[in-house]
N, C-alpha and C positions, 0 to 999 in steps of 0.2 A: 168162864172156863174154871174148872174146879181143880183142887189138889190132886184129885185121884185120876183126872184125864192127863195131867201134866206129867205124872210119875211113869205113865205107860209108853211115852216116847214123845215124839214131835206131834203137833196139832196138826190137822189136815191142810192148813194154809201154808205150809212151809216150802211147799214145792215152787209155788209163785216167787216167793221170797228169795229162795236160792237161783232160780232161773234169772231174776232181775239182777242179781249179785254177779251172776255168771257173764250177763251182757254187758254190765259195767266194768267188770274187770277186763274182759276181753276189748274194750273199747280203750279203756286206759292203756292196757297193752300195745294195741296198735299205734296209739298216740305216742307212747313213750319210744317206741322203737323208731317212728319216723323221727321225733326230736333227736334221738340219738345218733342216727345216720347223719342228719343235717349237721350236727355238731361235729362228729368225727370228720366229715368231708371238709369242715372248715378249718379243723385242726391239722389235717393232712399238709404235708408240704406241698408246694404247688410249683409247676413249672412257669418260670418268669422269664419271659423274652427269649423263647428257645432253648433255654439250658435250665437244670435244676438248679434250687438255691443251696447254699453252702451245707445246710444242716442235713439235706437229703443225700448230698455227696459222701459226709461224714459217716452217717447211718450204714450207708451201703459198704463204704470201705471198711467199717468196723464188723459188719457180718461177714465179709469175705474172709477177713483176717481171723476171725474167731472160728469159722468154719475149716479153714485150712489148719490152723493150730490142732483143731480136734481131730480133723483126718489125719495129720502127721502123728499125733500121739497114738492112734488107733492103729496105725500101719506099724510102728516102732514096737508096740507090745505084743504084736503078733510073731515076730520074728523071733 
Protein backbone atom coordinates (compact mmCIF):
# COMPACT_ATOMS: atom_id res chain seq x y z
CA UNK A 1 0.00 0.00 0.00
CA UNK A 2 1.71 3.15 -1.16
CA UNK A 3 1.60 6.61 0.29
CA UNK A 4 -0.33 7.93 -2.72
CA UNK A 5 -3.15 5.43 -2.17
CA UNK A 6 -3.40 6.28 1.53
CA UNK A 7 -3.72 10.00 0.85
CA UNK A 8 -6.81 9.49 -1.35
CA UNK A 9 -8.92 8.15 1.47
CA UNK A 10 -9.60 4.85 3.14
CA UNK A 11 -8.48 1.64 1.48
CA UNK A 12 -11.03 -0.81 0.08
CA UNK A 13 -11.00 -3.19 3.08
CA UNK A 14 -12.23 -0.69 5.65
CA UNK A 15 -15.94 -1.55 5.22
CA UNK A 16 -15.41 -5.01 6.73
CA UNK A 17 -13.42 -3.51 9.58
CA UNK A 18 -16.19 -1.02 10.34
CA UNK A 19 -18.88 -3.69 10.17
CA UNK A 20 -16.96 -5.88 12.58
CA UNK A 21 -16.56 -2.99 14.99
CA UNK A 22 -20.25 -2.17 14.69
CA UNK A 23 -21.23 -5.73 15.59
CA UNK A 24 -18.78 -5.75 18.48
CA UNK A 25 -20.10 -2.42 19.75
CA UNK A 26 -23.69 -3.58 19.42
CA UNK A 27 -23.01 -6.75 21.40
CA UNK A 28 -21.15 -4.84 24.13
CA UNK A 29 -24.08 -2.40 24.33
CA UNK A 30 -26.60 -5.25 24.66
CA UNK A 31 -24.58 -7.01 27.35
CA UNK A 32 -23.99 -3.74 29.19
CA UNK A 33 -27.70 -2.94 29.18
CA UNK A 34 -28.51 -6.37 30.54
CA UNK A 35 -25.92 -6.05 33.30
CA UNK A 36 -27.13 -2.54 34.15
CA UNK A 37 -30.74 -3.65 34.42
CA UNK A 38 -29.73 -6.55 36.65
CA UNK A 39 -27.70 -4.24 38.88
CA UNK A 40 -30.50 -1.67 39.10
CA UNK A 41 -33.02 -4.36 39.95
CA UNK A 42 -30.78 -5.58 42.76
CA UNK A 43 -30.29 -2.03 44.11
CA UNK A 44 -33.99 -1.12 44.14
CA UNK A 45 -35.78 -1.40 47.46
CA UNK A 46 -37.83 -4.55 47.61
CA UNK A 47 -40.98 -5.53 49.44
CA UNK A 48 -40.09 -7.69 52.43
CA UNK A 49 -42.77 -9.65 54.23
CA UNK A 50 -45.69 -7.89 52.57
CA UNK A 51 -44.69 -4.29 53.39
CA UNK A 52 -42.01 -2.06 51.83
CA UNK A 53 -38.80 -1.40 53.73
CA UNK A 54 -38.20 1.87 55.60
CA UNK A 55 -36.05 3.50 52.94
CA UNK A 56 -38.76 3.04 50.31
CA UNK A 57 -41.33 4.62 52.64
CA UNK A 58 -39.00 7.55 53.39
CA UNK A 59 -38.34 8.16 49.68
CA UNK A 60 -42.06 8.08 48.90
CA UNK A 61 -42.90 10.52 51.70
CA UNK A 62 -40.10 12.89 50.66
CA UNK A 63 -41.38 12.83 47.08
CA UNK A 64 -44.92 13.59 48.17
CA UNK A 65 -43.77 16.41 50.47
CA UNK A 66 -41.64 17.95 47.72
CA UNK A 67 -44.43 17.86 45.17
CA UNK A 68 -46.89 19.41 47.63
CA UNK A 69 -44.48 22.24 48.44
CA UNK A 70 -43.90 22.89 44.73
CA UNK A 71 -47.63 22.87 44.01
CA UNK A 72 -48.36 25.18 46.98
CA UNK A 73 -45.72 27.73 45.91
CA UNK A 74 -46.96 27.64 42.33
CA UNK A 75 -50.57 28.33 43.41
CA UNK A 76 -49.58 31.19 45.76
CA UNK A 77 -47.56 32.98 43.04
CA UNK A 78 -50.50 32.95 40.62
CA UNK A 79 -52.80 34.94 42.90
